N, C-alpha and C positions, 0 to 999 in steps of 0.2 A: 651612685644610685644603687640601692639594694632592694631585694625582695621585701615587700611589705611597705615600702615608702609610698607616699601619696603624691601624685602629680596633679596640680590644680586643685579643684574641689572634690572630684569624685573618680579619679583614676588610680587604682592601686596596682603597683608594680608586682607582676608575677614572675618576671624573668627578663633577661636581656637577649634579644634576637640577633643583634648585630651592632657593630661600632665602626665609625669612620671619622674622617676629618671634621665633619659637620657636627658630630655628637653621637648619640646612640639611638637605636630602635628598641623599644621595650614592649614586651607583652603585658598588657594591663587589663584589669577587670573594671568595667564601668559599674560603679556601685548603684547607679540609678537604674540601669537596664539589666545589670548582672551579665552583660555580654563581654566576652573577651575581644580586645581590639589590639592593633599594632599602633604604637605612638612613637613618632619620630621626634625626639627631643633635641632641638638645635641648641648649640652652645650660645651663650649670651655675648658673643663677640660681634663687633661691628660688621665685618665682612660676611660672617655666617648669618647674622640677622637679615642683612640685605638679601642674601641668597634665599633665605626662607620666605621673605616677602615676595620675591620673584616667583617662587614655586607656588605660593598660595594664589597669586594672580593667574598663573597658568591653570591651576586646578579649578578656579572659578570659571575660567573660560571653557573648561572641559565639561562643565556640568550639563551641557546640552546633549552629551553623549550617554548612551545606555551602557553602563560599565560592564554588564554581563555579555551583552551582544557584541560589544566592541573589544572584549577581552582586556579591559583596563581595570586596575585596582579601584575599588570604591573609596572615595574620599568622604570622611564623616565630619569635617570641620577642623577647627584649631582652637587652642586656648593658651593662656599664659601660666607658666609656673615660675614665679619670681621674675627673673630677667630673661627666661628662656621661652621661645615660641615652640609649642608642641602641636604637631600636625597628626591627626587621627585617621587611620585607614582600617579597612576590613582586615581581619587576621587570616593569612593564607598559610599553606603547609610549609613549604621550603623552597629555596631558590633552585633554579634549573642547574646552577653550578653544583650545589649540594647534591642534587639528584644524580647528576652525571658521576660524581665521585662515589656516591653510594652504589650505583649500578656497576661501576668499574668495567664498562664495556662500550663498544660503539653502539650508536642508535641504528636501528634498521630503517629501511625505506618506509615501512608501514608505520613506524613511530614518528619519523620525521615529517611525513605528509600532514598530519593534523596539527602538529606544532607550527609548521611553516604557515599553514592556512590561518591559524589563529593569530599569529604575530603579524602577518600581512594585513589581516583585518584590523588589528589594533593600529598599525601605522597608517593605513588608508583612512581610518576614522580621524586620527590626529591631523593628518595632512589636509583633510577636507575642511578643517576649521583653521588652517594656517599655523599649526603647531609642529615643531620639530623636536623629537625626543632628545637627540644629541648624545645619548650615552647608553645605547642598546648593547647589552652584553648578557651572558648567562646569569650573572649576579643580579641583574635587574629584571629578570623574568622569573615569576613565581609559579610553582606548581600548586594548583588550588587544593588538590587532594590526591596523594600518591596512589590511593586504592582505586581511583577512577581511571578506567582504560577505555578508549585512548586518553592520554593525559590532557587535562584541561589546564591551560596556562594563562597568566595575566601579566601585563606589562606594569612595572612599578617604577618608582623613583623619578620624579619630574623636577629634581633640583637643578638640573642643567637645561631643562627644556626651554625653548624660546619661540616666540612668534617668528615666522619666516622673515617677516619684514625687519626684525631686529638682529639678523645675522650679519656679521661684519667680516669682510675679507681680512685674512691675516691672523685671526684669533684662533687659538687652540682650545678646543672644548672636548670633553669626554676622555675616555681611556685610550691611551696612545695606540695600543695594538688593534683597536677597532676603528681608528680614524681613516677616513677616506683619503685617497691620494690628493684630491684638490685642496683638502685642508692642510695636509702635510707640505704641499708646495706653495701655500699662501695664495691660492687662486680663489676667486669668488665662488661661494658654495650655497647650496639650498637644502631643502628637505631630503634630497636624494642621498645625503650622507647616511641617513638612517637605513637606506636600502643596502648600501655597501656593508654596513655593520651587520645587517640581517644575513647577508650572504656569508660573512665570516662566521657568524654564530652557527649557521647551518653546516658549514664546512667543519667547524669544530665538533659539532655533535656527531658528524659522520666519521671523522678521523680520530677523535679522542684527544686532539691537541690543537693549540692555537696555530692558525695558518701562517701568520706573519709575526713571530715573537721577537720583534726588534727591540733593542735597548735604547735606540735613538731614532729620530726621524730619518736620518741618513740610512740606517739599517733597514727601516721599514720600506723606504723607497727602493732600496737595492733588492730586497726580497720580491717586491711587486714587479719590478722590471725583469728580474730573472725568471719569474713564473708567467708573466702576462705580457711582457714586451714593453717597449718604450711608449709612454703616453704621447698623445698627439702634440705636434709642435706648438699649437696655439695654447695648450695647457701649460707647456713649459715656459713659453714666452710671457705669459700673463701672471706668472707666480712671483710672489715677493721673496719666497724662500727656496727657489728651485735649485737643488744641488746639481747643476748641469754637468759637473765632472763625472757623475755616475753614468750618464748616457754617453758622454764622450769616451769614457774608459771602455764601456761596453762595446761601442762601435769600433774602437781601436783594436780591442782584443779579437773581435770577430774578423777584422781585416787581416790580422796576423795568422789566424787559424783557418783561413780559407783553404778548402781542400784542393782547389785548383791552383797549382803553384804559379801559373802564369798570371793569375789575378791577385796573388798574395801581395800585400803591401811591402814596400821596400823600407830599408832603414831610414833613408832620407825622408820618405813620406811620413814615417812615424814622427820624425823630428818636426816636420811641418804640420802635423795634425793639430786640429783645434783643441785637442785635449791639453796641449801645452800653451794655449793662448794666454791663459791667466798667469802663467809663469813668465812667458816671453814679453808680454805687454809691459809690466812694470820694469823689467830689465831694459827694454827699449826706451822707456821714458827716462830712466836714470842716465842712459848713455847720451840721449839728446841733451839733457840738462848739463851734463859734464862737458860736452863739446861746446855748447853755448857759453858756458862759463869760461872755458879756455880761450875762446875767441875774444871775449870781452877783455880778459887779462892780457892777451897778446896786443 
């Protein structure tokens, strides 16, 4: 796709705004209205096409919301360009990620307050109609106009958004470093995952860096436990993917580092600790099988 190309019947490409696994977002001029818009051009692949149809269904459901009051990008419809589905949105200034990099500094409380209020308004509006965004992050928050102070922001990209009723335990959705612990652990989750992501976004704006930059779910959970403590037992017990060794290890280390020598764990207690249960259990099973086999042979 190049500048000057035409998408559909009357959208002329003026530039590329972004690119991802789904396709590209192009700045286009509508030759009927002479208005510049953002067009999300989805690849003509089966999985991407299905994702685009999901997004359009969510966008249609969101039409009852006032996009300006609710701080959500305005959707202007969709059209086809050959085998590609193209979704049209209002053209905004730049992503909050880009703005953060441009400023190259932490955000002040005075700057954070209106951004938080606007994003909370956007999420409250979505949740009120049973929609979960699922991928809240600085890249999916757009600054409407950098010259406007305080900053006006809008939530974009509903490619992963889902009705709350369609959320499934055990699925991984969204960008890993913004995933809530219940998703990481495979526990049933709901729209509150958006609030977890919002908290991380605000922390990132305040600190200038990602709060939990894990390269895996194990790393993510470890960071969370180290900074916020162990999740409730019922959360751990109900998870499909709970890495219980993280919590067992943490408990064991704390027991060895007890400042009160009289209450410090002994070497034998370390060996008997539940941290080694996953190791000892298979060994015990093997020994039982060996003994039973020997008895039969004798």
